[in-house]
C-alpha positions as CSV (number, residue, x, y, z in Angstrom):
1,M,27.7,-45.4,56.2
2,G,30.7,-43.0,57.2
3,M,29.7,-40.3,55.7
4,Q,26.1,-40.8,57.6
5,G,28.2,-40.4,60.8
6,F,27.4,-43.8,62.5
7,V,30.1,-45.2,61.7
8,S,34.1,-44.5,61.0
9,T,35.0,-45.3,57.9
10,P,38.3,-47.8,58.9
11,G,35.3,-48.7,61.8
12,W,33.1,-49.8,58.1
13,V,35.7,-50.7,56.3
14,K,36.4,-54.1,59.3
15,I,32.8,-54.8,58.4
16,E,32.8,-54.4,55.1
17,N,36.0,-57.1,55.1
18,G,34.2,-58.9,58.2
19,S,36.8,-58.2,59.9
20,R,34.9,-57.0,62.5
21,H,31.1,-57.0,62.8
22,P,26.9,-54.5,63.1
23,S,26.9,-53.5,66.7
24,D,23.6,-54.1,67.8
25,E,23.4,-50.2,67.9
26,L,24.8,-49.3,64.7
27,L,22.0,-51.7,62.6
28,K,19.3,-50.1,64.8
29,K,21.2,-46.7,63.0
30,I,21.7,-48.1,59.9
31,V,17.2,-49.0,59.5
32,D,15.7,-45.4,61.3
33,W,18.1,-43.8,58.3
34,L,16.6,-46.2,55.9
35,V,13.1,-45.4,56.9
36,R,14.0,-41.7,57.5
37,D,15.1,-41.0,54.0
38,G,12.1,-43.2,52.4
39,Y,14.4,-46.4,51.9
40,L,12.7,-49.1,53.8
41,S,8.8,-48.2,54.3
42,P,7.9,-47.9,58.6
43,S,6.0,-51.2,57.3
44,K,9.1,-53.0,56.5
45,K,11.6,-51.4,60.4
46,E,11.4,-54.3,62.3
47,S,10.8,-57.5,60.0
48,T,14.3,-54.9,58.8
49,L,16.2,-54.4,61.8
50,D,15.6,-58.9,62.8
51,E,16.6,-59.7,59.4
52,F,20.2,-57.4,59.5
53,L,20.0,-59.3,63.1
54,T,19.2,-62.5,62.7
55,L,22.3,-62.1,59.7
56,K,24.3,-60.6,61.7
57,Y,24.4,-63.3,64.5
58,M,24.9,-66.2,61.7
59,S,28.2,-65.5,60.6
60,H,29.3,-67.0,63.9
61,L,27.7,-70.4,64.0
62,S,29.5,-73.2,62.0
63,P,28.9,-73.5,58.3
64,F,26.5,-75.8,58.8
65,V,24.4,-74.6,61.5
66,R,24.1,-71.2,58.9
67,N,23.5,-73.6,56.2
68,M,20.4,-75.3,58.1
69,A,19.4,-71.5,59.5
70,S,19.9,-69.7,56.0
71,Q,17.3,-72.3,54.9
72,H,14.4,-71.4,58.0
73,H,14.9,-68.5,57.1
74,R,14.6,-67.8,52.6
75,T,11.5,-70.3,54.1
76,T,9.9,-68.3,56.7
77,Y,10.4,-65.0,54.4
78,K,9.9,-66.6,51.4
79,I,12.9,-65.7,50.2
80,S,14.4,-67.1,47.1
């Protein structure tokens, strides 16, 4: 992501290590890039962004609430 110019390399390392959360704007840029470069179909853009944002905010919840939200998410989107 650092090479794409979205975030500095040290910033991306912090995101990968879990010591920093990506901003909503960064997540939007990543989804736009995925669509632009053909990794994601335009019809999936909004649902993918919603999923990224959901996962981001779930990480701030207690383990119990995070597990409940994850189960709901899997059931809603039929993810195994």
